[in-house]
PATORLO-248450 format. One record per residue (C-alpha): x, y, z; residue number from 1; residue in one letter. Coordinates in Angstrom, 2 decimals, decimal comma. Layout:
<filos>
FILO; px; py; pz; nr; rest
FILO; X; Y; Z; NUM; a
...
</filos>
This chain:
<filos>
FILO; px; py; pz; nr; rest
FILO; -38,92; -4,67; 1,12; 1; m
FILO; -41,01; -5,86; 4,06; 2; i
FILO; -42,68; -9,14; 3,47; 3; a
FILO; -45,08; -10,34; 5,76; 4; i
FILO; -46,00; -14,05; 6,02; 5; g
FILO; -49,16; -15,54; 7,57; 6; k
FILO; -51,08; -18,62; 7,94; 7; f
FILO; -54,60; -18,97; 6,86; 8; k
FILO; -57,44; -21,56; 6,14; 9; i
FILO; -58,74; -21,81; 2,49; 10; e
FILO; -61,74; -23,78; 1,39; 11; n
FILO; -61,09; -25,70; -1,71; 12; r
FILO; -62,98; -28,49; -3,59; 13; k
FILO; -60,77; -31,24; -1,82; 14; s
FILO; -61,64; -29,50; 1,50; 15; g
FILO; -59,90; -27,14; 4,01; 16; k
FILO; -56,38; -26,55; 3,83; 17; k
FILO; -53,87; -24,54; 5,84; 18; l
FILO; -51,61; -22,36; 3,56; 19; v
FILO; -48,79; -19,84; 4,20; 20; y
FILO; -48,95; -16,58; 2,31; 21; r
FILO; -46,18; -13,97; 2,04; 22; i
FILO; -47,12; -10,62; 0,50; 23; r
FILO; -46,12; -7,02; 0,66; 24; n
FILO; -47,58; -3,70; -0,84; 25; a
FILO; -45,39; -3,98; -4,02; 26; n
FILO; -45,07; -7,13; -5,98; 27; s
FILO; -44,66; -10,14; -3,80; 28; v
FILO; -47,73; -12,37; -3,35; 29; d
FILO; -46,70; -16,11; -3,05; 30; i
FILO; -48,19; -18,95; -0,97; 31; k
FILO; -47,88; -22,67; -0,33; 32; i
FILO; -49,98; -25,36; 1,14; 33; t
FILO; -48,78; -26,83; 4,42; 34; i
FILO; -49,71; -30,40; 3,39; 35; n
FILO; -48,21; -32,32; 6,46; 36; h
FILO; -50,75; -31,11; 9,07; 37; i
FILO; -53,80; -33,28; 9,75; 38; v
FILO; -55,86; -31,44; 12,26; 39; l
FILO; -59,28; -30,00; 12,81; 40; d
FILO; -59,02; -26,81; 10,87; 41; f
FILO; -62,24; -25,54; 12,53; 42; d
FILO; -60,16; -25,01; 15,46; 43; k
FILO; -57,82; -22,57; 13,70; 44; w
FILO; -57,80; -19,03; 15,35; 45; d
FILO; -56,63; -16,63; 12,46; 46; n
FILO; -56,08; -13,66; 14,75; 47; v
FILO; -53,72; -15,52; 16,97; 48; n
FILO; -52,25; -17,72; 14,27; 49; q
FILO; -52,67; -21,02; 16,14; 50; s
FILO; -54,84; -24,09; 16,77; 51; f
FILO; -56,91; -23,44; 19,73; 52; k
FILO; -58,00; -26,69; 21,64; 53; f
FILO; -59,23; -27,18; 25,05; 54; k
FILO; -57,02; -28,93; 27,57; 55; r
FILO; -59,29; -32,19; 27,68; 56; n
FILO; -59,57; -32,43; 23,97; 57; d
FILO; -57,65; -35,46; 22,57; 58; e
FILO; -55,48; -33,49; 20,17; 59; e
FILO; -54,62; -30,68; 22,75; 60; f
FILO; -50,94; -31,71; 23,20; 61; k
FILO; -50,53; -32,32; 19,38; 62; k
FILO; -51,77; -28,83; 18,67; 63; s
FILO; -49,17; -27,29; 21,21; 64; l
FILO; -46,33; -29,09; 19,16; 65; e
FILO; -47,77; -28,02; 15,76; 66; i
FILO; -48,27; -24,33; 17,09; 67; n
FILO; -44,75; -24,19; 18,03; 68; n
FILO; -43,46; -25,58; 14,76; 69; s
FILO; -45,52; -23,13; 12,80; 70; l
FILO; -44,05; -20,23; 14,84; 71; i
FILO; -40,55; -21,52; 14,24; 72; e
FILO; -41,24; -21,96; 10,57; 73; f
FILO; -42,33; -18,56; 10,22; 74; s
FILO; -39,29; -17,04; 12,03; 75; l
FILO; -37,01; -19,29; 9,91; 76; y
FILO; -38,83; -18,05; 6,63; 77; v
FILO; -38,16; -14,41; 7,99; 78; s
FILO; -34,56; -15,08; 8,49; 79; e
FILO; -34,32; -16,66; 4,99; 80; q
FILO; -35,95; -13,61; 3,51; 81; i
FILO; -33,42; -11,18; 5,34; 82; d
FILO; -30,68; -13,20; 3,76; 83; y
FILO; -32,21; -13,06; 0,41; 84; l
FILO; -32,45; -9,26; 0,48; 85; e
FILO; -28,38; -8,96; 1,47; 86; t
FILO; -28,19; -10,90; -1,82; 87; r
FILO; -30,48; -8,90; -3,97; 88; n
FILO; -32,50; -12,17; -4,83; 89; q
FILO; -36,07; -12,47; -5,32; 90; k
FILO; -38,85; -14,43; -3,54; 91; l
FILO; -40,75; -17,14; -5,47; 92; s
FILO; -43,27; -19,96; -4,59; 93; s
FILO; -40,73; -22,45; -5,64; 94; k
FILO; -38,23; -20,84; -3,02; 95; w
FILO; -40,73; -20,97; -0,24; 96; l
FILO; -41,68; -24,62; -1,12; 97; r
FILO; -38,06; -25,49; -0,90; 98; e
FILO; -37,68; -23,70; 2,41; 99; k
FILO; -40,67; -25,58; 3,80; 100; y
FILO; -39,45; -28,94; 2,44; 101; n
FILO; -35,96; -28,28; 4,18; 102; i
FILO; -37,42; -26,96; 7,62; 103; f
FILO; -39,82; -29,90; 7,97; 104; f
FILO; -37,40; -32,46; 6,78; 105; g
FILO; -39,28; -33,60; 3,74; 106; f
FILO; -36,35; -33,35; 1,41; 107; e
FILO; -32,87; -33,92; 2,15; 108; i
FILO; -31,39; -30,44; 2,64; 109; p
FILO; -29,89; -28,96; -0,53; 110; n
FILO; -26,72; -30,63; -1,17; 111; q
FILO; -25,42; -27,83; -3,43; 112; s
FILO; -24,55; -26,05; -0,18; 113; i
FILO; -21,79; -28,77; 0,32; 114; e
FILO; -20,38; -27,85; -3,10; 115; k
FILO; -19,87; -24,22; -2,41; 116; i
FILO; -16,13; -23,29; -2,38; 117; d
FILO; -14,15; -22,71; 0,83; 118; d
FILO; -15,06; -18,93; 0,61; 119; d
FILO; -18,30; -19,88; 2,12; 120; q
FILO; -20,12; -17,10; 4,38; 121; y
FILO; -20,61; -17,92; 7,90; 122; f
FILO; -24,56; -17,26; 7,53; 123; i
FILO; -24,45; -19,89; 4,61; 124; d
FILO; -23,10; -22,52; 6,66; 125; y
FILO; -25,27; -21,58; 9,90; 126; y
FILO; -28,30; -22,27; 7,83; 127; n
FILO; -26,83; -25,75; 6,42; 128; y
FILO; -25,93; -26,57; 10,01; 129; y
FILO; -29,40; -26,02; 11,39; 130; i
FILO; -31,12; -27,74; 8,47; 131; c
FILO; -28,77; -30,72; 8,61; 132; t
FILO; -29,05; -31,15; 12,40; 133; n
FILO; -32,56; -30,24; 13,26; 134; q
FILO; -34,67; -32,88; 15,17; 135; k
FILO; -37,28; -34,24; 12,70; 136; i
FILO; -40,28; -35,81; 14,28; 137; e
FILO; -40,46; -39,56; 13,77; 138; g
FILO; -36,95; -39,80; 12,50; 139; q
FILO; -34,14; -41,50; 14,35; 140; s
FILO; -31,47; -39,19; 15,71; 141; k
FILO; -29,37; -37,39; 13,19; 142; n
FILO; -26,34; -35,27; 13,87; 143; g
FILO; -26,80; -33,13; 16,89; 144; k
FILO; -30,50; -33,45; 16,60; 145; n
FILO; -31,33; -29,97; 17,44; 146; l
FILO; -34,95; -29,48; 19,00; 147; s
FILO; -37,13; -26,65; 18,26; 148; l
FILO; -36,14; -24,80; 21,62; 149; n
FILO; -32,40; -25,25; 20,86; 150; t
FILO; -32,95; -23,75; 17,39; 151; i
FILO; -34,65; -20,86; 19,20; 152; k
FILO; -31,28; -20,24; 21,00; 153; g
FILO; -29,54; -20,57; 17,76; 154; y
FILO; -31,77; -17,95; 16,30; 155; t
FILO; -31,14; -15,56; 19,21; 156; t
FILO; -27,29; -16,11; 18,57; 157; f
FILO; -27,75; -15,39; 14,71; 158; l
FILO; -29,55; -12,03; 15,40; 159; n
FILO; -26,52; -10,76; 17,47; 160; y
FILO; -24,38; -12,14; 14,74; 161; w
FILO; -26,08; -10,09; 12,22; 162; k
FILO; -26,18; -7,08; 14,46; 163; k
FILO; -22,39; -7,54; 14,70; 164; f
FILO; -22,05; -7,55; 10,95; 165; n
FILO; -24,08; -4,30; 10,72; 166; k
FILO; -22,02; -2,74; 13,46; 167; y
FILO; -19,03; -3,64; 11,17; 168; n
FILO; -20,73; -2,40; 8,21; 169; k
FILO; -20,60; -5,77; 6,29; 170; t
FILO; -23,30; -8,29; 5,35; 171; n
FILO; -21,12; -11,13; 6,60; 172; d
FILO; -17,75; -12,83; 7,24; 173; i
FILO; -16,23; -15,82; 5,38; 174; k
FILO; -15,53; -18,91; 7,60; 175; l
FILO; -11,86; -18,79; 6,83; 176; k
FILO; -11,73; -15,22; 7,91; 177; d
FILO; -13,06; -15,53; 11,27; 178; i
FILO; -9,76; -15,27; 13,06; 179; d
FILO; -8,84; -14,34; 16,81; 180; l
FILO; -9,16; -10,78; 15,85; 181; n
FILO; -13,01; -11,16; 14,77; 182; i
FILO; -13,44; -13,42; 17,86; 183; f
FILO; -12,20; -10,55; 20,10; 184; d
FILO; -14,24; -8,04; 18,33; 185; k
FILO; -17,41; -10,04; 18,61; 186; f
FILO; -16,85; -10,44; 22,31; 187; v
FILO; -16,13; -6,93; 22,78; 188; y
FILO; -19,36; -6,05; 20,77; 189; f
FILO; -21,67; -8,08; 22,99; 190; q
FILO; -20,07; -6,63; 26,15; 191; e
FILO; -19,91; -2,83; 25,18; 192; s
FILO; -22,57; -2,47; 22,53; 193; n
FILO; -25,16; -4,96; 23,40; 194; q
FILO; -24,56; -4,79; 27,05; 195; k
FILO; -24,84; -8,62; 27,49; 196; l
FILO; -24,13; -10,51; 30,75; 197; g
FILO; -21,39; -13,16; 30,68; 198; s
FILO; -23,70; -16,11; 30,49; 199; g
FILO; -25,29; -14,89; 27,50; 200; t
FILO; -21,96; -14,26; 25,81; 201; i
FILO; -20,68; -17,52; 26,77; 202; d
FILO; -23,64; -19,19; 25,16; 203; t
FILO; -23,45; -17,21; 21,88; 204; n
FILO; -19,61; -18,20; 21,77; 205; i
FILO; -20,36; -21,96; 22,29; 206; n
FILO; -22,70; -21,65; 19,41; 207; k
FILO; -20,26; -19,99; 17,19; 208; l
FILO; -17,74; -22,48; 17,94; 209; k
FILO; -20,06; -25,44; 17,44; 210; a
FILO; -20,88; -24,23; 13,78; 211; i
FILO; -17,05; -23,86; 13,08; 212; l
FILO; -16,32; -27,22; 14,61; 213; r
FILO; -18,96; -28,76; 12,29; 214; f
FILO; -17,61; -27,02; 9,33; 215; a
FILO; -14,17; -28,34; 10,22; 216; m
FILO; -15,50; -31,75; 10,36; 217; q
FILO; -16,98; -31,31; 7,01; 218; k
FILO; -13,51; -30,37; 5,60; 219; n
FILO; -14,42; -26,73; 5,12; 220; k
FILO; -11,56; -24,34; 5,53; 221; v
FILO; -11,82; -22,54; 8,84; 222; v
FILO; -9,24; -20,21; 10,31; 223; n
FILO; -6,11; -21,59; 11,97; 224; p
FILO; -6,75; -19,56; 15,06; 225; d
FILO; -9,92; -21,55; 15,64; 226; f
FILO; -8,21; -24,85; 14,93; 227; i
FILO; -5,58; -24,10; 17,40; 228; h
FILO; -8,03; -23,48; 20,11; 229; g
FILO; -7,23; -19,83; 20,56; 230; n
FILO; -11,05; -18,87; 20,81; 231; f
FILO; -11,41; -18,72; 24,64; 232; t
FILO; -13,73; -16,87; 26,81; 233; y
FILO; -13,81; -16,80; 30,56; 234; t
FILO; -17,17; -17,10; 31,98; 235; l
FILO; -17,80; -15,04; 35,16; 236; q
FILO; -18,86; -16,87; 38,35; 237; e
FILO; -22,48; -16,99; 38,55; 238; s
FILO; -24,23; -15,42; 41,45; 239; d
FILO; -27,47; -17,50; 40,95; 240; s
FILO; -29,42; -17,52; 44,24; 241; i
FILO; -31,21; -20,19; 46,17; 242; y
FILO; -33,82; -20,23; 48,99; 243; l
FILO; -32,46; -22,03; 52,08; 244; n
FILO; -34,73; -24,20; 54,23; 245; d
FILO; -35,28; -21,54; 56,70; 246; d
FILO; -36,44; -19,15; 53,99; 247; e
FILO; -38,55; -21,89; 52,55; 248; v
FILO; -40,06; -22,34; 55,85; 249; n
FILO; -40,92; -18,61; 56,32; 250; k
FILO; -42,67; -18,94; 52,76; 251; i
FILO; -44,84; -21,68; 53,78; 252; i
FILO; -45,79; -20,21; 57,29; 253; k
FILO; -46,78; -16,83; 55,49; 254; t
FILO; -50,62; -16,46; 55,36; 255; d
FILO; -51,94; -15,05; 51,92; 256; f
FILO; -55,54; -15,91; 52,43; 257; s
FILO; -56,56; -12,18; 52,15; 258; s
FILO; -55,02; -12,12; 48,65; 259; n
FILO; -56,54; -14,78; 46,38; 260; p
FILO; -53,75; -14,12; 43,50; 261; c
FILO; -50,88; -14,64; 45,79; 262; l
FILO; -52,74; -17,49; 47,72; 263; n
FILO; -53,15; -19,27; 44,54; 264; n
FILO; -49,65; -18,58; 43,41; 265; a
FILO; -48,23; -19,97; 46,66; 266; k
FILO; -49,74; -23,18; 46,01; 267; g
FILO; -47,68; -23,67; 42,81; 268; w
FILO; -44,65; -22,12; 44,40; 269; f
FILO; -45,01; -24,61; 47,23; 270; t
FILO; -45,35; -27,55; 44,63; 271; i
FILO; -42,21; -26,28; 42,71; 272; q
FILO; -40,07; -25,69; 45,93; 273; l
FILO; -40,57; -29,32; 46,95; 274; f
FILO; -40,43; -30,93; 43,34; 275; s
FILO; -37,53; -29,18; 41,55; 276; a
FILO; -39,76; -29,07; 38,33; 277; l
FILO; -39,00; -26,56; 35,67; 278; r
FILO; -41,89; -24,10; 34,97; 279; i
FILO; -42,47; -25,70; 31,61; 280; s
FILO; -43,20; -29,06; 33,63; 281; d
FILO; -45,09; -27,28; 36,59; 282; l
FILO; -48,06; -26,00; 34,43; 283; f
FILO; -48,34; -29,21; 32,50; 284; q
FILO; -49,38; -30,86; 35,78; 285; l
FILO; -52,68; -32,53; 36,23; 286; n
FILO; -54,08; -35,00; 38,81; 287; n
FILO; -53,06; -38,07; 36,78; 288; d
FILO; -49,19; -37,33; 37,41; 289; h
FILO; -49,75; -37,82; 40,99; 290; f
FILO; -49,33; -41,48; 41,49; 291; q
FILO; -49,77; -42,54; 45,28; 292; k
FILO; -46,57; -41,58; 46,83; 293; e
FILO; -44,78; -40,04; 43,74; 294; f
FILO; -45,11; -37,48; 41,12; 295; l
FILO; -44,31; -38,87; 37,65; 296; e
FILO; -43,58; -36,56; 34,77; 297; v
FILO; -41,82; -36,72; 31,47; 298; t
FILO; -40,07; -33,32; 31,18; 299; t
FILO; -40,78; -31,09; 28,26; 300; v
FILO; -37,36; -29,70; 28,00; 301; k
FILO; -35,38; -33,13; 27,89; 302; t
FILO; -38,02; -35,76; 27,70; 303; k
FILO; -36,73; -37,32; 30,82; 304; s
FILO; -38,66; -39,39; 33,16; 305; n
FILO; -38,64; -38,21; 36,48; 306; v
FILO; -39,95; -39,77; 39,63; 307; v
FILO; -40,43; -37,15; 42,75; 308; i
FILO; -41,56; -38,19; 46,09; 309; p
FILO; -44,75; -36,29; 47,04; 310; i
FILO; -43,70; -34,41; 50,25; 311; l
FILO; -46,17; -33,13; 53,07; 312; s
FILO; -46,03; -29,53; 51,96; 313; p
FILO; -47,31; -30,67; 48,49; 314; v
FILO; -49,89; -32,91; 49,86; 315; r
FILO; -51,04; -29,79; 52,06; 316; d
FILO; -51,71; -27,88; 49,02; 317; v
FILO; -53,75; -30,66; 47,33; 318; l
FILO; -55,82; -31,15; 50,47; 319; k
FILO; -56,37; -27,19; 50,71; 320; k
FILO; -57,85; -27,37; 47,16; 321; n
FILO; -59,98; -30,39; 47,96; 322; e
FILO; -57,50; -32,84; 45,95; 323; g
FILO; -57,25; -30,42; 42,93; 324; k
FILO; -54,23; -28,43; 41,82; 325; l
FILO; -54,29; -24,55; 42,21; 326; p
FILO; -55,82; -22,52; 39,44; 327; r
FILO; -53,22; -22,29; 36,46; 328; k
FILO; -51,69; -18,73; 35,61; 329; i
FILO; -49,47; -17,46; 33,05; 330; s
FILO; -45,50; -17,89; 33,32; 331; d
FILO; -45,26; -13,91; 33,70; 332; v
FILO; -47,77; -13,62; 36,41; 333; n
FILO; -46,19; -16,42; 38,14; 334; y
FILO; -42,83; -14,88; 38,14; 335; n
FILO; -44,25; -11,61; 39,35; 336; k
FILO; -46,38; -13,28; 42,21; 337; y
FILO; -43,59; -15,49; 43,61; 338; i
FILO; -41,26; -12,27; 44,07; 339; k
FILO; -44,30; -10,59; 46,18; 340; l
FILO; -44,62; -13,69; 48,03; 341; i
FILO; -40,91; -13,63; 49,17; 342; c
FILO; -41,16; -9,88; 49,94; 343; k
FILO; -44,22; -10,44; 52,16; 344; e
FILO; -42,26; -13,58; 53,85; 345; a
FILO; -39,25; -11,28; 54,61; 346; g
FILO; -36,84; -12,74; 52,29; 347; i
FILO; -35,06; -9,43; 52,09; 348; n
FILO; -31,31; -10,24; 52,72; 349; e
FILO; -29,03; -8,09; 50,44; 350; m
FILO; -27,39; -10,34; 47,91; 351; v
FILO; -25,11; -10,04; 44,83; 352; k
FILO; -27,03; -11,02; 41,61; 353; g
FILO; -28,17; -9,84; 38,18; 354; s
FILO; -31,52; -8,22; 37,58; 355; k
FILO; -33,14; -7,38; 34,31; 356; s
FILO; -33,40; -3,46; 33,97; 357; i
FILO; -34,42; -1,34; 30,90; 358; v
FILO; -31,39; 0,69; 29,87; 359; i
FILO; -30,78; 3,31; 27,12; 360; g
FILO; -33,46; 5,49; 25,41; 361; k
FILO; -35,42; 5,49; 22,19; 362; g
FILO; -33,97; 3,19; 19,44; 363; k
FILO; -31,11; 2,26; 21,73; 364; n
FILO; -33,63; 1,05; 24,54; 365; k
FILO; -32,89; -2,46; 25,68; 366; m
FILO; -33,76; -4,81; 28,56; 367; k
FILO; -30,41; -6,40; 30,09; 368; r
FILO; -29,22; -8,16; 33,15; 369; k
FILO; -27,32; -5,64; 35,52; 370; i
FILO; -25,26; -7,15; 38,32; 371; e
FILO; -25,54; -5,27; 41,63; 372; n
FILO; -26,53; -5,78; 45,15; 373; n
FILO; -30,42; -6,42; 45,73; 374; y
FILO; -32,90; -7,61; 48,28; 375; s
FILO; -33,03; -11,24; 47,74; 376; k
FILO; -36,75; -11,22; 46,80; 377; w
FILO; -36,13; -9,14; 43,58; 378; e
FILO; -33,84; -11,93; 42,20; 379; l
FILO; -36,35; -14,89; 42,74; 380; v
FILO; -37,58; -16,36; 39,63; 381; t
FILO; -39,32; -19,72; 38,87; 382; s
FILO; -35,98; -21,44; 38,23; 383; h
FILO; -34,97; -20,49; 41,80; 384; t
FILO; -37,39; -23,23; 43,11; 385; c
FILO; -35,44; -25,84; 41,14; 386; r
FILO; -32,05; -24,70; 42,37; 387; r
FILO; -33,25; -24,41; 45,97; 388; s
FILO; -34,76; -27,92; 46,35; 389; f
FILO; -31,77; -29,64; 44,72; 390; l
FILO; -29,15; -27,61; 46,77; 391; t
FILO; -31,08; -28,08; 50,17; 392; n
FILO; -31,65; -31,81; 49,59; 393; v
FILO; -27,98; -32,38; 48,47; 394; s
FILO; -26,88; -31,05; 51,84; 395; q
FILO; -28,62; -33,76; 53,71; 396; k
FILO; -26,24; -36,29; 55,06; 397; n
FILO; -28,09; -39,36; 53,96; 398; d
FILO; -29,03; -38,21; 50,57; 399; v
FILO; -26,58; -39,33; 47,62; 400; k
FILO; -26,31; -37,19; 44,37; 401; l
FILO; -26,74; -40,10; 42,23; 402; i
FILO; -30,31; -40,66; 43,76; 403; d
FILO; -31,08; -36,99; 43,14; 404; l
FILO; -30,84; -37,69; 39,25; 405; l
FILO; -34,07; -39,42; 39,48; 406; a
FILO; -35,89; -36,19; 40,49; 407; i
FILO; -33,69; -33,57; 38,53; 408; s
FILO; -33,49; -35,45; 35,33; 409; g
FILO; -29,68; -34,52; 34,85; 410; h
FILO; -27,82; -37,30; 32,97; 411; t
FILO; -24,87; -37,53; 35,41; 412; n
FILO; -23,91; -36,25; 38,83; 413; t
FILO; -21,17; -33,75; 37,28; 414; n
FILO; -24,09; -31,82; 35,74; 415; m
FILO; -25,97; -31,98; 39,00; 416; l
FILO; -23,05; -30,62; 41,03; 417; e
FILO; -22,64; -27,46; 38,68; 418; k
FILO; -26,34; -26,82; 39,24; 419; y
FILO; -26,20; -27,00; 42,93; 420; i
FILO; -25,49; -23,65; 44,88; 421; k
FILO; -23,76; -24,35; 47,91; 422; t
FILO; -20,99; -22,03; 49,46; 423; s
FILO; -17,59; -23,18; 50,81; 424; n
FILO; -18,73; -22,07; 54,06; 425; h
FILO; -21,92; -24,22; 53,87; 426; t
FILO; -19,90; -27,21; 52,71; 427; r
FILO; -17,30; -26,92; 55,74; 428; a
FILO; -20,11; -26,42; 58,05; 429; n
FILO; -21,86; -29,77; 56,85; 430; n
FILO; -18,57; -31,80; 57,71; 431; i
FILO; -17,68; -29,86; 60,75; 432; k
FILO; -19,03; -32,50; 63,27; 433; e
FILO; -17,75; -35,39; 61,17; 434; r
FILO; -14,07; -33,79; 61,42; 435; l
FILO; -14,52; -32,95; 65,06; 436; a
FILO; -15,22; -36,66; 65,54; 437; n
FILO; -12,09; -37,83; 63,68; 438; i
FILO; -9,71; -35,27; 65,34; 439; y
</filos>
């Protein structure tokens, strides 16, 4: 059964209402009203399934949050439908309303889950974990307080877990049966069948362990292999690249005035290279964020308040654009353009790294990161800018890591040090003169 859920606006006597309807060609046709959303329904775009407000509209930011929540709700319902099908259960309006209340936090999550015996299946407990710990707007922190972006990561993990079950020709595995043998098989499945990189596997393993740890804290029976700490995975050393000061200067000096698209992208590239902003924060910038000597932003990912000195290359970009920011572009085009910018600037040193490449054919076709030696420009992404700025600045003798936290938004220097990419050779070179003076 393929049941498709869509949002739509309905005209009623009481006014316009946003509804969510699920139906298929056979017998399913159910819907519920999305009661909690108060927004101008004339701004609803049925084709794109989202509210469309202009950037200068008062409710623009609110609409972005609502659009994200609607996407997440639809994905959540789709997962729950898949789960129903494995149990041969039927869809109903009552069931859909219950999922709506649980997802948006309008009812306490179904406590009957906690009464299920200790032969509970992993996906059952996954759903309880997400519903119990998800962040609910306007409420104080509860449990792990998982944001929508974090839940996206858990959804990706769950999809790999479901593929793993299908690979093993089973619907799911009970909590108490997830032993070291299952753990090793899950790791091997990700490496050999799904061709996942070490970082992705490590992320999936951490999510698996988080849910099992939560179950153990709730006095559920989990396997002794997990309790005794036998679930270990060695993360391979990351070869994430960064652009050093010389390479950044090459980019700044390269003229792209004959190519309007690259020239515009170079403006954003320069701002990011000298601010360490994530791409989610970069394209949210407006002139109000520039306060005299500093760029002040509340980050999208962590809600941290960062204060960044406005350096001369950034001032040059604004001056060139008559005090305005460059024209905004999509994330996809930006990542494509900055590679071309680096190529034109001669950032072509051969380095070891991972690059997304399509592998397999037909149904087995998939996009995976393949480690190899590549020209450096091929590996540059928007996140390279953040890593580059923090790494380069950290190497200056008079800059303290604790002061960098105001720019990076990290909560402590330990997290920042893990992020900075400085080779042992570079570290040794930085202290060479000081050691020479001592010895």
